[in-house]
C-alpha positions in Angstrom: -17.0 37.4 -58.7 -13.7 38.8 -57.5 -13.8 40.3 -54.1 -11.6 42.9 -52.3 -10.0 41.5 -49.1 -10.8 43.8 -46.2 -10.5 44.1 -42.4 -12.5 46.7 -40.4 -11.0 47.9 -37.2 -13.7 49.8 -35.3 -14.3 51.6 -32.0 -17.9 50.5 -32.5 -19.5 51.7 -29.3 -17.7 55.1 -29.3 -20.4 57.0 -31.3 -23.3 56.1 -33.6 -21.7 56.0 -37.0 -19.4 53.0 -36.8 -22.6 50.8 -36.8 -23.6 52.1 -40.2 -20.1 51.5 -41.7 -19.9 48.0 -40.3 -23.3 47.0 -41.7 -22.5 48.6 -45.0 -19.3 46.6 -45.3 -20.9 43.4 -44.3 -23.8 43.8 -46.8 -21.5 44.6 -49.7 -21.0 41.5 -51.9 -17.6 42.7 -53.4 -16.0 42.9 -50.0 -14.5 39.8 -48.6 -14.7 40.6 -44.8 -11.6 38.8 -43.4 -12.3 40.1 -39.9 -13.7 42.7 -37.6 -11.4 44.0 -34.9 -13.0 45.9 -32.0 -10.9 48.9 -30.9 -10.6 50.9 -27.8 -11.7 54.6 -27.7 -9.8 55.9 -24.8 -10.9 56.2 -21.2 -12.9 59.5 -21.3 -16.2 57.7 -21.7 -15.5 54.2 -20.4 -12.8 52.1 -18.7 -13.7 49.1 -20.9 -14.0 50.7 -24.3 -12.6 47.9 -26.4 -14.9 45.4 -24.7 -17.9 47.7 -25.4 -16.8 47.8 -29.0 -16.7 44.0 -29.1 -20.2 43.8 -27.6 -21.6 46.2 -30.2 -20.0 44.2 -33.0 -21.6 41.0 -31.6 -25.0 42.7 -31.5 -24.7 43.9 -35.1 -23.7 40.4 -36.3 -26.7 39.0 -34.5 -29.0 41.5 -36.2 -27.5 40.5 -39.5 -27.7 36.8 -38.8 -23.9 36.5 -39.1 -23.0 35.3 -35.6 -20.1 32.8 -35.9 -19.9 33.5 -39.7 -17.4 36.5 -39.4 -14.1 36.4 -37.6 -13.9 38.8 -34.7 -10.5 39.3 -33.1 -10.1 41.7 -30.1 -7.8 44.6 -30.5 -5.7 46.4 -27.8 -7.5 47.6 -24.7 -5.4 50.8 -24.5 -3.2 53.1 -26.6 0.6 52.5 -27.2 2.7 53.7 -24.2 5.3 55.1 -26.7 6.3 54.7 -30.3 8.4 51.6 -29.7 6.2 49.3 -27.7 3.4 47.4 -29.3 0.2 46.5 -27.6 0.0 42.8 -28.6 -3.5 41.5 -29.3 -5.3 38.9 -31.4 -6.4 41.8 -33.7 -2.8 42.9 -34.3 -1.7 39.3 -34.9 -4.6 38.8 -37.3 -3.5 41.8 -39.4 0.0 40.4 -39.6 -1.3 37.0 -40.8 -3.7 38.4 -43.3 -1.0 40.7 -44.7 1.1 37.6 -45.5 -1.6 36.4 -47.8 -1.8 39.7 -49.8 -0.3 40.0 -53.3 0.1 42.9 -55.7 -3.0 42.0 -57.6 -4.9 41.1 -54.4 -3.9 43.6 -51.7 -5.3 43.7 -48.2 -7.3 46.8 -47.2 -7.5 47.6 -43.5 -10.0 50.3 -42.5 -9.5 52.1 -39.2 -12.6 53.8 -37.9 -10.9 54.8 -34.6 -7.3 54.9 -33.4 -4.4 53.3 -35.2 -3.3 51.3 -32.2 -3.6 47.8 -33.8 -2.0 48.8 -37.1 1.0 50.4 -35.3 1.3 47.3 -33.0 1.2 45.0 -36.0 4.0 47.0 -37.7 6.1 47.0 -34.5 5.6 43.3 -34.0 6.4 42.5 -37.7 8.4 45.4 -39.4 8.3 43.5 -42.7 4.6 44.1 -42.9 5.2 47.6 -44.4 6.7 46.0 -47.5 3.6 43.9 -48.2 0.7 45.1 -50.4 -1.4 46.5 -47.6 -3.6 49.7 -47.8 -4.4 51.4 -44.5 -7.5 53.6 -44.7 -7.8 55.9 -41.7 -10.7 58.0 -40.6 -8.8 60.5 -38.5 -6.6 63.6 -38.2 -7.5 67.3 -38.6 -7.9 69.0 -41.9 -5.0 70.2 -44.0 -6.6 73.1 -45.9 -6.5 75.9 -43.4 -9.9 75.2 -41.9 -11.4 72.4 -40.0 -14.6 71.2 -38.3 -14.5 71.2 -34.5 -12.1 72.5 -31.9 -9.0 70.8 -30.6 -7.3 67.6 -31.5 -9.3 65.3 -33.7 -10.9 62.5 -31.6 -9.5 59.3 -33.3 -6.0 60.8 -33.3 -6.3 61.9 -29.7 -6.8 58.3 -28.6 -3.4 57.2 -29.8 -1.0 59.9 -31.2 2.0 57.5 -30.8 0.3 54.9 -33.0 -0.5 57.5 -35.7 3.2 58.5 -35.7 4.3 54.9 -36.1 2.0 54.2 -39.0 2.6 57.5 -40.8 6.4 57.2 -40.4 6.5 53.5 -41.5 6.2 53.9 -45.3 3.1 51.7 -45.5 0.4 52.8 -47.9 -1.9 55.2 -46.2 -5.2 56.7 -47.4 -6.2 59.3 -44.8 -9.8 60.8 -44.5 -9.4 63.8 -42.3 -12.0 65.5 -40.1 -13.0 68.3 -42.6 -14.0 65.6 -45.1 -15.6 62.9 -43.0 -17.7 65.4 -41.0 -19.6 66.3 -44.2 -21.3 62.9 -44.4 -24.4 64.0 -42.6 -27.9 62.4 -42.5 -31.0 63.8 -40.9 -33.6 62.0 -38.7 -36.2 62.5 -41.5 -33.9 61.0 -44.1 -33.1 57.9 -42.0 -36.8 57.3 -41.3 -37.6 57.6 -45.0 -34.8 55.5 -46.2 -34.5 52.7 -43.6 -37.3 53.2 -41.1 -39.1 50.1 -42.4 -36.0 47.9 -42.9 -36.9 45.6 -40.0 -35.0 45.2 -36.7 -31.7 46.2 -38.3 -32.9 49.5 -39.6 -34.8 50.3 -36.4 -31.8 49.6 -34.3 -29.5 51.8 -36.4 -31.9 54.7 -36.1 -32.6 54.1 -32.4 -29.0 54.0 -31.3 -28.2 57.2 -33.3 -31.1 59.1 -31.6 -29.9 57.8 -28.2 -26.3 58.9 -28.7 -27.4 62.4 -29.8 -29.7 62.7 -26.8 -26.9 61.6 -24.4 -24.1 63.8 -25.8 -25.7 66.8 -27.3 -27.3 69.5 -25.1 -28.5 71.7 -28.0 -31.4 70.7 -30.2 -30.3 68.4 -33.0 -31.9 66.2 -35.7 -28.9 64.9 -37.7 -25.7 63.1 -37.3 -22.5 62.7 -39.4 -21.8 59.2 -40.5 -18.1 60.0 -40.6 -16.8 56.5 -40.6 -18.6 55.5 -43.8 -16.1 57.0 -46.3 -13.8 54.1 -45.5 -16.4 51.7 -46.8 -17.1 53.8 -49.9 -13.4 54.0 -50.7 -13.0 50.2 -50.4 -16.1 49.6 -52.6 -15.0 52.2 -55.3 -11.7 53.9 -54.7 -12.5 56.5 -57.4 -15.4 57.8 -55.2 -12.8 59.9 -53.4 -10.7 62.8 -54.7 -7.1 62.4 -53.3 -4.0 64.6 -53.0 -0.6 63.0 -52.5 1.2 64.6 -49.6 4.4 63.9 -47.6 3.6 61.9 -44.5 3.6 64.2 -41.4 4.2 63.6 -37.8 1.5 64.6 -35.2 2.1 66.8 -32.3 0.5 66.0 -28.9 -2.0 68.7 -29.7 -2.9 67.1 -33.1 -0.9 69.5 -35.2 0.8 68.5 -38.3 4.6 68.5 -38.1 7.4 67.7 -40.6 7.6 63.9 -40.9 9.1 61.0 -42.8 8.0 62.4 -46.2 6.8 59.0 -47.4 3.9 59.7 -49.8 0.4 59.3 -48.4 -2.9 59.9 -50.1 -5.2 62.4 -48.4 -8.9 62.3 -49.3 -10.2 65.8 -50.0 -13.7 64.9 -51.1 -15.9 61.8 -51.1 -19.0 61.1 -53.2 -21.6 61.3 -50.5 -24.5 60.5 -52.8 -22.9 57.2 -53.9 -22.0 56.3 -50.3 -25.4 57.0 -48.7 -27.6 55.7 -51.4 -25.6 52.4 -51.8 -25.8 51.9 -48.0 -29.5 52.7 -47.7 -30.3 50.4 -50.7 -28.4 47.5 -49.1 -30.1 48.0 -45.7 -33.5 48.2 -47.3 -32.9 45.1 -49.4 -31.8 43.2 -46.3 -34.9 44.3 -44.5 -37.1 43.0 -47.3 -35.3 39.7 -47.5 -35.4 39.0 -43.8 -39.0 40.1 -43.0 
C-alpha cells in the first residue's frame, strides 16, 4: 500500500487538541510518519514550552506502544528574532533532509499545529528547499472572510509572526487552515465519552487531559472543546475533504492583520469535512483500544 510521507510539527502541550491530531496521524495506515517535531508555544504559559511539547509527545508514544519506533526531533525553543535569522534545531535539519527525498509523485507533507518557526528556519538554512515538492499545512492565522472567531491575533501566528512571513513569502506550497475554519471542529464531553470512553488507557487519557485543560483555562461553564489541529490530519489523509480557495500569499502585521505580500499562490481552506475527520479518528482510537485491551 502506497503511503503519504508526512511530518507533524506540534506544540503538543499548548492545549488539548494536538494530542488528538497526533494520535490520529499515528493510527492512520496510509500516513508514513517520518517524524514528530515538538514545537514551542511562546512564553506566556511556560518558559520551557518546547520541552513540555516533547514530554507530551513521549507520553503519547508510550500510550500507543510506539516508544523508539517513531523519530522525534526537537524543534526551536523560541521564535525567530527576525525574518533573516534561523533558529537552528534538529527538527529544522530533519525537515531539510526529508525534503531532499521528496519527488513530484511522492511529495513531503509537513503539518504545523503551532508556530511556523521550524519551517521558516529550514528555509533560511537551505533556501533551495522551496523548490522541492514539499507541502506545508498550517493551522493558523485569522479568517479572511470578514468575520472570525476570537479576539486579537490568532494564537499560533502570535507565537512567531516573523516565521509566518518567511514561509508565506518564500513561494513554497502552503495550505492554510485559518481560525474561522479550525475553530468549528468541536466535540462535546458527552460525545467523547460515547465514542472513546471505553478505548482503554489511550482514550481515557485523551478525555482526561481535555477536561483538565478546560478546567484550568476556562472560567465559564463549558462542556466542549474544539479539536482545531485535526483538520491538518484530515487534509493529509484525504485532501478533497477540504474546500480551498487560491489566494495571493499575504504578509502578516504584528497585530495579525493581513497585508499585501509576495502574491505567490497559496491554498486557503474555507471548509473541512468534520464528519469524516471525527468519525475516522474515533473509529481508529476505538479499534486501537480493542486491540490493546
